[in-house]
C-alpha positions in Angstrom: -36.2 47.6 8.6 -36.4 45.4 11.7 -35.1 46.6 15.0 -31.9 45.3 16.4 -32.9 44.1 19.9 -30.8 45.4 22.7 -31.9 43.0 25.5 -30.3 39.8 24.3 -27.0 38.3 25.4 -25.1 37.7 22.1 -21.9 36.9 24.0 -23.6 33.7 25.2 -24.4 32.3 21.8 -22.6 29.3 20.3 -20.2 29.5 17.4 -21.9 30.9 14.3 -21.4 27.8 12.3 -23.3 25.6 14.7 -26.8 27.0 14.1 -26.1 27.8 10.5 -25.1 24.3 9.8 -28.5 23.1 11.2 -30.3 25.5 9.0 -28.5 24.6 5.8 -29.0 20.9 6.5 -32.6 21.6 7.2 -33.0 23.3 3.9 -31.5 20.3 2.2 -34.0 18.0 3.9 -36.8 20.4 2.8 -35.6 20.2 -0.8 -35.5 16.4 -0.6 -38.9 16.3 1.0 -40.4 18.5 -1.8 -38.9 16.2 -4.5 -40.3 13.1 -2.8 -43.7 14.8 -2.5 -43.7 15.7 -6.2 -42.7 12.1 -6.9 -45.6 10.8 -4.9 -48.0 12.9 -6.9 -46.6 11.4 -10.2 -46.5 7.9 -8.8 -42.7 7.4 -9.3 -41.6 7.1 -5.7 -41.0 3.5 -4.6 -41.5 1.8 -1.2 -43.1 3.6 1.7 -42.8 7.0 0.0 -45.4 8.8 2.1 -43.6 7.9 5.3 -40.3 9.0 3.8 -41.9 12.3 2.7 -43.3 13.0 6.1 -40.1 12.2 7.9 -38.0 14.4 5.6 -40.2 17.4 6.2 -41.0 17.0 9.9 -37.9 15.3 11.3 -35.6 16.6 8.7 -36.6 20.2 7.9 -38.7 21.4 10.8 -37.1 19.4 13.7 -33.5 20.0 12.6 -34.3 23.7 12.2 -35.8 23.7 15.7 -32.6 22.1 17.0 -30.5 24.8 15.4 -32.8 27.7 16.5 -33.0 26.5 20.1 -29.3 25.9 20.3 -28.8 29.5 19.2 -31.4 31.3 21.0 -31.8 29.6 24.4 -28.3 31.0 25.4 -29.1 34.3 23.7 -32.5 34.9 25.2 -31.8 33.3 28.6 -28.3 34.6 29.1 -27.0 31.0 29.9 -23.9 29.5 28.4 -24.5 26.5 26.2 -23.7 23.4 28.1 -21.6 21.8 25.3 -20.7 23.1 21.8 -19.4 19.6 20.8 -22.7 18.0 21.7 -24.4 20.7 19.6 -22.4 19.5 16.6 -22.7 15.8 17.5 -26.6 16.0 17.7 -26.8 17.1 14.1 -24.4 14.4 12.7 -26.4 11.7 14.5 -29.8 12.9 13.3 -28.6 13.5 9.7 -27.0 10.0 9.3 -29.9 8.4 11.1 -32.6 10.1 9.0 -30.9 9.6 5.7 -30.5 5.9 6.4 -34.1 5.7 7.7 -35.5 7.3 4.6 -33.4 5.1 2.3 -34.7 2.0 4.1 -38.3 3.2 3.7 -37.8 3.9 0.0 -36.0 0.6 -0.8 -38.1 -1.6 1.5 -35.1 -2.6 3.6 -37.1 -2.5 6.8 -34.5 -4.2 9.0 -32.3 -1.1 8.7 -35.0 1.1 10.2 -34.0 0.0 13.7 -30.3 1.0 13.7 -30.9 4.2 11.8 -33.9 5.0 14.0 -31.7 4.5 17.0 -29.2 6.9 15.6 -31.9 9.5 15.2 -33.0 8.9 18.8 -29.4 9.3 20.0 -29.2 12.6 18.1 -32.5 14.0 19.5 -31.7 12.9 23.0 -28.3 14.5 22.7 -30.0 17.7 21.8 -32.5 17.4 24.7 -29.7 16.7 27.2 -27.6 19.6 26.0 -30.4 22.1 26.1 -31.8 20.6 29.3 -28.4 21.1 31.0 -28.2 24.6 29.6 -31.6 25.6 31.0 -31.0 23.9 34.3 -28.7 26.8 35.2 -31.6 29.3 35.0 -33.2 30.5 38.3 -36.6 31.0 36.7 -38.4 30.4 33.4 -40.4 32.8 31.3 -43.2 31.8 28.9 -40.8 30.9 26.1 -38.5 28.9 28.2 -41.4 26.9 29.7 -42.6 26.0 26.3 -39.1 24.9 25.3 -38.8 22.7 28.3 -42.1 21.0 27.5 -41.0 20.6 23.9 -37.8 18.8 25.0 -40.0 16.4 27.0 -42.2 15.7 24.0 -39.0 15.0 21.9 -38.0 12.3 24.4 -41.4 10.6 24.2 -41.9 10.7 20.4 -38.5 9.3 19.7 -39.0 6.3 21.9 -42.3 5.6 20.2 -40.6 6.1 16.8 -38.0 3.4 17.6 -40.6 1.0 18.9 -42.5 1.5 15.6 -39.3 0.9 13.6 -38.7 -2.4 15.5 -42.3 -3.4 14.9 -41.8 -3.3 11.1 -39.6 -6.3 11.2 -40.3 -7.9 14.6 -44.0 -7.3 15.6 -44.1 -5.9 19.1 -47.8 -5.2 19.5 -49.3 -8.5 18.5 -51.5 -9.8 21.3 -51.3 -6.5 23.2 -54.2 -4.2 24.0 -52.4 -1.4 22.2 -52.1 -1.9 18.4 -49.6 -0.5 15.9 -52.1 2.0 14.5 -52.8 3.5 17.9 -49.0 3.8 18.6 -48.6 5.6 15.2 -51.4 8.0 16.1 -49.8 8.8 19.5 -46.4 9.2 17.9 -47.7 11.6 15.2 -49.7 13.6 17.8 -46.8 14.1 20.1 -44.5 15.0 17.1 -46.7 17.6 15.4 -48.7 19.1 18.3 -46.2 18.3 21.1 -42.6 18.9 20.0 -43.3 21.1 16.9 -46.3 23.3 17.8 -45.2 23.8 21.4 -41.8 25.1 20.1 -43.6 27.3 17.6 -45.8 28.9 20.3 -42.8 29.4 22.6 -40.7 31.0 20.0 -43.4 33.3 18.8 -44.1 34.6 22.3 -40.6 36.0 22.1 -40.3 36.8 18.4 -43.8 38.1 18.0 -43.3 40.8 20.7 -39.6 41.5 20.2 -39.8 42.2 16.5 -43.1 44.0 16.5 -41.9 46.1 19.5 -45.2 45.3 21.3 -46.1 43.7 24.7 -48.8 41.3 25.8 -51.6 43.3 27.3 -55.4 43.3 27.8 -57.0 40.2 26.4 -53.6 38.8 25.5 -52.9 37.8 29.1 -56.0 35.5 29.7 -55.5 34.1 26.1 -51.9 33.2 26.9 -53.1 31.3 30.0 -55.6 29.4 27.8 -52.8 28.4 25.5 -50.1 27.8 28.1 -52.2 25.5 30.2 -54.5 24.0 27.7 -52.1 23.1 24.9 -49.7 20.8 26.7 -52.5 19.1 28.7 -54.4 18.8 25.5 -51.5 17.1 23.7 -51.1 14.6 26.5 -54.8 13.8 26.6 -55.2 13.5 22.8 -52.1 11.3 22.5 -53.2 9.1 25.4 -56.8 8.9 24.2 -55.5 7.8 20.7 -53.0 5.4 22.2 -55.6 3.6 24.4 -58.4 4.2 21.9 -60.7 6.1 24.4 -62.7 8.7 22.5 -63.7 10.7 25.5 -60.1 11.3 26.6 -59.0 12.2 23.1 -62.0 14.5 22.7 -61.1 16.6 25.8 -57.5 16.7 24.6 -58.5 17.8 21.1 -60.8 20.5 22.4 -58.0 21.9 24.5 -55.6 22.0 21.6 -58.1 23.8 19.4 -58.9 26.3 22.1 -55.2 27.0 22.5 -54.7 27.4 18.8 -57.5 29.9 18.5 -56.2 31.8 21.5 -52.7 32.0 20.1 -53.8 33.0 16.7 -55.6 36.0 18.3 -52.5 36.9 20.2 -50.3 36.8 17.2 -52.8 38.7 15.1 -53.0 41.4 17.7 -49.2 41.8 17.8 -49.0 42.2 14.0 -51.8 44.7 14.1 -50.1 46.7 16.8 -46.7 46.5 15.2 -44.5 49.5 15.7 -41.8 48.8 13.0 -41.8 48.4 9.2 -42.9 45.1 7.7 -40.2 42.6 6.7 -40.4 39.2 5.1 -40.6 37.7 8.7 -43.7 39.7 9.5 -45.4 39.0 6.2 -44.9 35.2 6.8 -46.3 35.5 10.3 -49.3 37.3 8.9 -50.1 34.1 7.0 -49.7 32.0 10.2 -52.3 33.7 12.3 -55.3 33.2 9.9 -54.0 29.8 8.8 -53.9 28.5 12.4 -57.3 29.9 13.2 -58.8 28.4 10.1 -57.3 25.1 10.8 -58.7 25.1 14.3 -62.2 26.1 13.2 -62.3 23.5 10.4 -61.1 20.8 12.8 -63.7 21.4 15.5 -66.4 19.2 14.0 -64.0 16.3 13.3 -62.3 16.3 16.7 -65.5 16.7 18.7 -67.0 13.7 17.0 -64.2 11.3 16.0 -60.8 12.5 17.4 -59.3 9.0 17.2 -60.1 8.4 13.5 -56.9 8.1 11.4 -58.4 10.5 8.8 -58.5 13.1 11.5 -55.0 12.6 12.8 -53.7 16.1 11.9 -57.1 17.9 12.0 -60.3 18.0 10.0 -60.6 16.5 6.5 -58.4 18.4 4.1 -56.6 20.5 6.7 -53.1 18.9 6.6 -51.5 21.5 4.3 -53.3 24.3 6.1 -51.6 23.3 9.4 -48.2 22.0 8.2 -47.6 24.5 5.4 -49.8 27.5 6.2 -49.1 27.6 10.0 -45.9 25.7 10.8 -44.1 26.1 7.5 -44.6 29.8 7.3 -43.4 30.2 10.9 -40.1 28.4 10.0 -39.6 30.3 6.8 -40.4 33.7 8.4 -38.1 33.0 11.4 -35.2 32.0 9.2 -35.5 35.3 7.3 -34.4 36.9 10.6 -32.3 34.3 12.3 -29.8 33.6 9.4 -29.1 37.3 8.7 -29.1 38.0 12.5 -26.4 35.4 13.3 -24.2 36.5 10.5 -24.7 40.2 11.2 -23.7 39.8 14.8 -20.5 38.0 13.9 -19.5 40.0 10.9 -20.8 43.6 11.4 -21.8 44.3 15.0 -18.3 45.3 16.2 -18.0 47.7 13.3 -21.0 49.9 14.4 -19.8 53.4 15.0 -16.6 52.9 13.1 -17.8 52.5 9.5 -21.0 52.1 7.5 -22.4 48.6 7.9 -25.5 47.0 6.5 -28.5 46.4 8.8 -29.9 42.9 9.3 -32.6 43.2 6.7 -30.0 44.5 4.1 -28.3 41.1 4.0 -30.9 39.3 1.9 -32.4 40.3 -1.4 -35.9 41.9 -1.0 -36.9 41.0 -4.6 -36.1 37.3 -4.1 -37.9 37.4 -0.7 -41.0 38.8 -2.4 -40.8 36.1 -5.1 -40.5 33.2 -2.7 -43.3 34.6 -0.5 -45.6 34.8 -3.5 -44.8 31.4 -4.8 -45.1 29.7 -1.4 -48.4 31.5 -0.6 -49.9 30.7 -4.0 -48.8 27.1 -3.9 -50.1 26.6 -0.3 -53.4 28.2 -1.3 -53.7 25.9 -4.3 -53.0 22.8 -2.1 -55.4 23.9 0.6 -58.1 24.6 -1.9 -57.6 21.3 -3.6 -57.8 19.5 -0.2 -60.9 21.4 1.0 -62.9 21.9 -2.2 -62.0 18.7 -4.0 -60.6 20.5 -7.0 -59.0 18.6 -9.9 -55.7 17.0 -9.1 -54.0 19.2 -11.6 -54.6 22.1 -9.3 -52.9 20.3 -6.4 -50.0 19.4 -8.8 -49.7 23.0 -9.7 -49.7 24.0 -6.1 -47.0 21.4 -5.3 -44.9 22.8 -8.2 -45.3 26.4 -6.9 -44.3 25.3 -3.4 -41.2 23.5 -4.8 -40.2 26.5 -6.8 -40.7 28.7 -3.8 -38.5 26.5 -1.7 -35.7 26.7 -4.3 -36.0 30.5 -4.4 -36.1 30.8 -0.6 -33.1 28.5 -0.1 -31.2 30.5 -2.7 -31.8 33.7 -0.8 -30.6 32.2 2.5 -27.5 30.6 0.8 -26.7 33.9 -0.8 -26.7 35.6 2.6 -24.2 33.1 3.8 -22.1 33.3 0.7 -21.9 37.1 0.5 -21.7 38.0 4.2 -20.6 35.1 6.3 -16.9 35.3 7.5 -16.8 31.5 6.7 -17.4 29.9 3.3 -20.5 27.7 2.8 -18.3 24.7 2.9 -16.8 25.8 6.2 -20.3 26.3 7.6 -21.5 22.8 6.5 -18.4 20.8 7.1 -16.7 22.7 9.9 -13.1 21.5 10.4 -13.7 18.8 7.8 -14.1 21.4 5.1 -12.5 19.8 2.0 -10.9 23.0 0.8 -7.2 23.4 0.8 -6.2 23.8 4.4 -3.7 26.5 3.5 -6.5 28.8 2.7 -8.2 28.4 6.1 -7.6 30.4 9.2 -6.5 27.8 11.6 -6.2 29.9 14.7 -7.8 28.6 18.0 -10.6 31.1 17.6 -11.3 30.1 14.0 -11.2 26.4 14.9 -13.8 27.0 17.7 -16.1 28.9 15.3 -15.9 26.0 12.8 -16.7 23.2 15.2 
């Protein structure tokens, strides 16, 4: 059973429905992304299906989940009041409408619509950056997690601008006659998205979660390794993105080397925290145990590619055949593992924490079903292994198809477990969580007190 941390400021957190809404929407985008991915393997997805698949998973699932997690835990960890709860709700609405329209335009070939829907996504992400930036501006100093989050916010600003420029270029070429071509802008955009916004957030969050929920501290070799990551990673992202943008191999090579060194350093730190863990294993810890070797393996397999041809499109996300290793094995398992704590934690604090000492209440890890957690962990791990093996070893496509099917089934099982937690334990219905005050249920059944309205925003 995971420890209930006593050094966080739960009174500073936003209404329960705000982060939960992000997580539920993120799960919906994950499900859509998996369906599109399976459709790509069977050849039934029309239009620019690969781009739609990538945006559903990265912008939809991972980035929306990051938005919800940072909106929840920056106030909790930092003890700062969220700048605006209304903006926290508005950011999600803008991103959801923008992304759904953007993906629809990609699948139907209606490329003119990419611009307005891309602009909506930009507005949503910039609202998120502004809200969290204003929240963190009130802090007197920044710890390692907060420094990573600030860098991540800056990366979000840059990647969304590049994304809108690329959307415009689909219908009105912007880069014709310029020294920078579309392919190079795409490479910079993808680099900043995956290694800048996403991986920087992952590292920052795990410095906090990896120590808090293993009840360990950074010590010994962890300290110099943290310096390697904290300095090398952001500089590496900037250099790799710049080198790819201006097509200068030497610059990209230095950036790639720094990113790889940071990844190896962080994988050692995370592995050491899990080895030194002072609490019982939970689904969160077991997912993190996949992340450490996956991140290290990705870095080692990428070394030859990035030290010889870091600007080659085939090496955009690492060495040949390492895309699933990075995005599923490392990033995906971080998100799944973290949600196994965040969703029950938020609900537990609002539903049960005030009852401690007065009556028997469940602990955080009692809110989800252990058997379902074991099932989705097995399915996701087996599916990821099959996809990675297919990529790296050139196995028959049927193996990759089987892996994709197992991942899809694992996603369904995982989402079911999270939704059951909300259904069984949340003081609000799932409809109230998703739609807030727009919940289509009969208004007579809803608590319409000021406190309840604030929770539902």
